[in-house]
C-alpha positions in Angstrom: 62.4 -23.6 13.3 60.5 -23.6 15.7 57.9 -21.6 17.7 59.6 -22.2 20.8 62.6 -20.4 20.1 61.7 -17.3 18.7 58.9 -17.1 22.0 62.1 -17.6 24.3 64.1 -14.9 22.1 60.7 -12.5 22.6 60.8 -13.4 26.6 64.9 -13.0 27.3 64.2 -9.7 24.9 61.2 -8.6 27.5 62.2 -9.6 30.4 66.1 -8.6 30.2 67.0 -11.7 32.1 67.9 -15.5 31.3 66.6 -16.2 34.8 63.6 -14.1 34.7 62.7 -16.1 31.2 63.6 -18.9 31.8 60.9 -18.4 35.1 58.3 -16.8 33.2 58.4 -20.3 30.6 58.9 -22.5 32.8 62.3 -23.7 32.2 65.8 -24.4 33.4 68.3 -21.9 32.4 70.6 -24.4 30.5 67.3 -25.3 28.4 66.5 -21.7 27.2 70.0 -20.8 26.6 70.7 -24.2 24.9 67.6 -22.9 22.6 68.6 -20.0 22.2 72.0 -21.3 20.7 70.6 -23.3 18.3 68.2 -20.7 16.6 71.9 -18.3 16.7 73.6 -21.6 14.7 70.5 -21.8 12.7 70.4 -18.1 11.5 74.1 -18.3 11.3 73.4 -14.7 13.4 74.3 -13.5 16.8 71.3 -12.9 18.8 71.7 -12.3 21.9 74.9 -10.0 23.7 75.5 -12.4 26.7 77.5 -10.4 30.2 77.2 -11.1 33.6 75.0 -8.5 34.7 72.6 -9.8 31.7 71.6 -10.5 28.3 70.5 -8.3 25.7 69.4 -8.0 22.4 72.2 -7.5 19.4 71.8 -4.9 17.5 71.5 -7.4 14.4 69.0 -9.4 16.5 67.7 -5.8 17.2 67.1 -5.8 13.1 65.5 -9.0 13.4 63.2 -8.0 16.1 60.5 -6.3 14.8 60.2 -9.4 12.1 60.1 -11.9 15.3 57.5 -10.0 16.4 54.9 -10.8 13.1 55.9 -14.1 13.1 55.0 -14.0 16.8 51.6 -12.0 16.6 50.6 -14.1 13.8 50.5 -17.5 15.7 48.9 -15.8 18.2 46.1 -15.2 15.6 45.8 -18.2 14.3 45.8 -20.2 17.5 42.5 -17.1 18.1 41.0 -18.7 15.7 41.0 -22.1 15.9 39.5 -21.6 19.7 37.0 -19.9 18.0 37.0 -22.5 14.8 36.9 -25.4 18.0 34.5 -23.3 20.4 31.9 -23.0 17.5 32.5 -26.6 16.4 31.0 -27.3 19.9 28.6 -24.8 21.0 26.5 -21.8 18.7 24.9 -18.6 20.4 22.4 -16.5 18.9 20.8 -13.4 20.5 17.0 -12.3 19.4 14.3 -10.5 20.4 12.0 -12.8 20.2 11.1 -12.0 16.8 9.6 -14.3 13.7 10.7 -17.1 16.1 8.4 -19.8 14.3 8.6 -18.2 10.5 12.2 -18.3 10.6 14.3 -19.4 13.6 13.2 -22.9 14.5 12.6 -23.7 11.0 16.2 -22.8 10.3 17.8 -24.3 14.1 16.0 -27.3 13.0 17.7 -27.2 9.9 21.0 -26.8 11.2 20.6 -29.2 13.7 19.9 -31.7 11.0 22.7 -30.7 9.3 25.1 -30.5 11.9 23.9 -32.1 15.0 26.9 -32.8 17.5 26.6 -28.6 17.3 24.9 -27.0 20.5 23.2 -24.2 19.7 22.4 -21.8 22.6 19.2 -19.1 22.1 19.8 -16.5 24.5 16.4 -13.7 24.5 17.5 -10.2 25.8 17.6 -6.7 24.3 19.0 -4.9 21.1 21.5 -3.1 23.0 23.2 -6.6 24.6 22.7 -8.0 21.5 24.5 -5.0 20.3 27.4 -5.6 23.1 27.7 -9.4 23.5 28.3 -9.4 19.3 31.3 -7.3 19.6 32.5 -8.7 22.9 32.3 -12.5 21.5 29.6 -13.7 23.8 27.4 -13.8 20.6 27.8 -15.1 17.4 24.7 -14.2 15.6 22.1 -11.6 16.5 18.0 -11.6 15.8 17.0 -7.7 15.8 14.4 -5.4 14.7 14.7 -2.1 13.2 12.5 0.7 11.4 13.5 2.7 7.8 16.4 5.1 8.9 18.0 3.6 12.1 21.3 3.5 11.7 23.4 0.4 12.0 26.1 -0.6 14.3 29.4 0.2 11.8 31.2 -2.2 14.2 28.5 -5.4 12.9 27.7 -6.9 9.6 24.0 -6.6 9.4 21.9 -8.5 6.5 18.2 -7.8 6.1 16.2 -11.1 6.3 12.8 -9.5 5.7 10.1 -7.0 6.1 6.9 -6.9 7.6 4.1 -4.2 9.4 3.8 -3.7 13.1 0.2 -5.0 13.9 -2.5 -4.9 16.8 -2.4 -8.3 18.6 -5.1 -9.0 20.2 -7.9 -11.4 21.2 -10.1 -13.6 18.3 -12.6 -12.9 21.2 -11.4 -8.9 21.5 -14.5 -6.8 19.7 -11.0 -5.6 18.1 -11.1 -8.2 15.9 -14.0 -7.5 14.2 -12.2 -4.9 12.7 -10.7 -5.1 9.2 -7.9 -2.5 10.2 -7.5 -0.5 13.3 -7.2 3.6 14.2 -4.1 4.1 16.4 -6.7 6.3 18.4 -8.4 3.0 18.7 -6.2 1.4 21.1 -5.9 4.2 23.5 -8.9 2.9 25.8 -7.4 -0.6 25.6 -5.7 -2.5 28.2 -2.5 -2.3 26.7 0.8 -4.5 27.1 3.6 -2.7 26.3 7.8 -3.8 25.5 9.9 -2.7 27.9 12.1 0.4 26.8 15.4 -1.0 25.0 13.5 -2.8 23.0 12.2 -1.7 19.1 8.5 -2.2 19.9 8.9 0.6 22.5 10.0 3.0 20.4 7.8 2.3 17.8 4.9 2.5 20.1 5.4 6.1 21.1 6.0 7.4 17.6 2.7 5.6 16.7 0.3 7.0 19.4 3.0 10.4 19.7 1.3 13.3 22.5 -1.2 10.9 22.9 -0.8 7.3 25.6 -2.4 4.2 25.8 -3.4 2.4 29.0 -0.1 1.3 30.0 -0.7 -1.9 32.0 2.0 -3.8 31.7 5.2 -4.4 30.4 7.2 -7.2 29.3 10.4 -8.3 27.8 9.8 -9.8 23.9 7.2 -10.8 22.1 6.5 -14.2 23.1 5.1 -12.5 26.9 3.6 -10.6 25.1 1.1 -13.0 23.0 1.0 -15.3 25.9 -0.5 -12.2 28.2 -2.6 -11.3 24.9 -4.0 -14.6 25.3 -5.1 -14.4 28.4 -6.9 -11.1 28.3 -4.6 -8.8 30.0 -4.5 -6.7 27.1 -3.6 -5.9 23.8 0.0 -5.3 21.8 2.0 -3.8 19.6 4.0 -6.1 17.4 5.8 -6.8 14.2 3.0 -9.5 11.7 6.2 -11.9 11.4 5.8 -12.8 14.7 1.9 -13.4 14.8 1.6 -15.0 11.9 2.2 -19.4 12.4 2.7 -18.9 16.3 1.1 -22.0 18.4 -1.9 -19.2 19.9 -2.3 -17.3 16.8 -3.0 -21.7 15.3 -5.1 -22.7 18.2 -7.3 -19.9 17.9 -6.6 -18.4 20.8 -5.0 -14.7 19.4 -5.2 -12.7 16.0 -3.5 -9.5 14.4 -4.9 -6.6 12.5 -3.2 -3.9 10.1 -3.2 -0.7 11.7 -4.0 2.5 9.6 -0.7 4.3 9.5 2.3 4.8 6.8 4.5 3.9 9.0 4.3 0.5 9.8 7.6 -1.1 8.6 10.0 -3.3 10.6 12.7 -4.8 8.8 14.6 -8.4 10.4 18.2 -8.4 10.7 20.4 -10.7 11.6 23.6 -9.1 12.9 27.0 -10.7 13.0 31.3 -8.9 14.7 32.9 -7.8 11.6 36.1 -9.9 10.6 37.8 -11.8 8.4 37.8 -15.2 9.6 34.6 -16.4 10.6 33.7 -19.7 12.1 32.3 -22.2 9.1 29.2 -23.8 11.8 28.7 -19.9 12.4 29.0 -19.3 8.6 26.4 -22.3 8.1 24.4 -21.4 11.1 23.9 -17.9 9.0 23.2 -18.9 5.3 20.6 -21.1 6.1 19.3 -18.1 8.0 19.5 -16.0 4.7 17.9 -19.1 3.2 15.2 -19.7 5.6 14.0 -15.6 5.6 14.3 -15.4 1.2 12.2 -18.5 1.7 9.4 -17.2 3.8 9.5 -13.9 1.7 8.5 -15.6 -1.1 5.9 -17.7 0.3 4.2 -14.2 1.3 4.1 -12.7 -2.0 2.9 -16.3 -3.1 0.5 -16.1 -1.0 
């Protein structure tokens, strides 16, 4: 018994005639008819009632049709899973809100490249809502997003915590604010402020931090990387997770620094997310495992330091 035989029978039942099925399957009618007759001979049953007006499923065929449908649906799922495996062996797409690029994402990509040199990784920088949508639609394989304590997690996504950090002030090293060991939120109200655009967690965090007061919002931008660059150029200050600044090339070069905020509500959580599925491509599983391992090492290094 071959899958093609079941597909031919299902096409005749669905379309109501040998002629329509042969056209849809790009087979001649004699070839289609012979294929189904071979299936009938193998099963020892008559599956179609053939009349001049057309072919319809027989009573016996009707009883077997649900099983045939189950087989074909399983084959479709198998083909889809194989396509996913093949695609992910060639390319993985990971979405990020530009968080923890230096301590986590970059070293994870280096390790993954060493393990799977033939798999391309596309890093997509975008907002959290876009990452969630693309994960559910299959446009992304993994997503790195920030959360705050109490945030709801999308039930259709599997979420694993990587590590926790604190929201901090990011400023130039020659800024008067850098002379302080910690910063009160009120001290930022008169500073040119670089905000993250709506849709980023740090945009929401800043509104919670200042409550009814409003800083001098001079600029808004997408993501931590551009925010840090603007700070380094002297355009203003911003608030970011500490893990987005520590070890950054701009921080190592002495252009920017960070200071803790005097607030009890500063925890930011970095998580990795993916769509819930029983069949995770091996390459995606490997990259997720590497991210989790790198995150555990980062946590251990911070505790040791």
